[in-house]
N, C-alpha and C positions, 0 to 999 in steps of 0.2 A: 821262487822261480817257476814252480809248477802252476801256481795260482795265476801268474802273469801270462803264461802260455795258454792256459784255459781261457782267460779273458780275451786274449788276442784271437784264438781259434773261434770262439763263440761270436765275437764281434765281426770277424771276417765272414763267417757263415751267414750271419744276419744281414750283413752288408751286401753279400752276393745275392741272397734271396730277395732282398728289397730291390736290387737292381733288376733281377729277372721279373719281378712283379711290375715294376715301372715299364720295362720293355714290353711286357705282355699287354698292359693297358694302352700303351702308345700304338702297338700293332693293331689292337682291336679297334681303336679310333680311326685308323687308316684303312681298314678293310671296308669294301663296299657292303652295304646292308643286304640282307636277304629280303627280296621284294616278293610280296604276295599280291596277286590281283584279286580284289574283292568284287564279287558280282552280287548286287543287292537291288531291292525294290526301292524306287524313289517315291516321293509323295504324289508324283504324277501317274503312278501305276505302272511305269515302265522299268525295265531292268537297266541298271547302270553299272559302270566299272570304275574302280579307283585303285591305284597302286598304293599299297601301304608297306611300311618297313616293319619286319618282324622284330620284336624286342628281344635282344640278346644280352646275356650277362656272362662275364668271364667265369670259366670253370677251373682252368689251370693256365699255365704259361702260354699254351698255344691253342686253347679251345674256348669256344663260347657256346652257350646253350640257351634255348628258349625255355619258357615255362612249360611244365608238363601239361599236356592236354588230356582230358578224360575222354576216352573213346571206347565204344562197345566192341570194336573189332576193326579189321581192315579187309578190303576186298580188292582184288586185281580185276581189271577189265581189258579185254582185247576186242578191238573193232577192226573190221576190214577197211582197207584204204578208201573204199568208195562208200563208207557208211553215210547215212543222212538221218538225223533226228529232227523232225519238223518241230514247230513251236511247242515248247514244254518248259515247265518250271523244274527247279531242283527238287528231288524227292525228299531231301532233308538238308540241314546245314552240314556241309562237309568240305574237306580239302580234296582237291583233285590234282594229282601230280602226274604230268606226262613223263613217262619213262623212256618211250621210244615211239617213233612215228610222228605224224603231224596231223593237225586238225585246226578247226577254227570255231569260234563262237561268235554269232551275230546277235547282238542285243536288240531288244525291242526299240531302243532309241536310235538304232542304225549303226552303232559302233561295232567294229569287227576286231576280235582279239585272236592273234595267232597262238596256236598251241604247239609246242616243240619240247624236246627232251629238257627237263629241268624246270619247265614252267609250272608255277604253283598257283592254283586258283583256290579261293575260299568262296564257295557258292552258297548264297543265302537268298536267292530270288525264289522264294517258296510260293508266291502268289502272283497274280497278274498274267500278262502275256508270256513272259519268260524269254527264252532264247532259242535259236536254231543252232544245231551242231553238225556241220559237214566234215567229212574226212578230207585230207589233202595228201598228195604225194602217192607213192607206190608201195609203201609198207604198212603193215598193221599198226594201229596206234595202241600201245599198251599204257595203261594208266593205273595209278594206285588211288583208291577211294578210301578216305578216312573220315567216317561219320563222327560228328562231335556230340557229346552229351550236353544237353542244355542245362 
């Protein structure tokens, strides 16, 4: 009798765990991806942009994580609403995540990208003409800079 109860309890527990795992995988497949806008140099020498989806893997029932990136540190930046950075390239390969405020990036190919809270950039245009960065709106733009180790 005890043996039967143990088998039933273990089987039920495994069945529930398996159901939770299946639900987690289905939920992950239905979630929208995390989009990163990659700024890079094209063979034409101009800066270009492409939206890429960050690769995520299930971590537990309700969580997904990306691969761990090697970084030497992080830096916060605050820019006045009327900031303007004339043509420049990225100082290094890095993520730039806008936390608050608004801005824009105009690429050397003419494309404009709006920057707003939650927008994630991966800037890799290290050579060439680069891009222009004007501020927008009425509040400071605060962003998080995360340099990547090559």
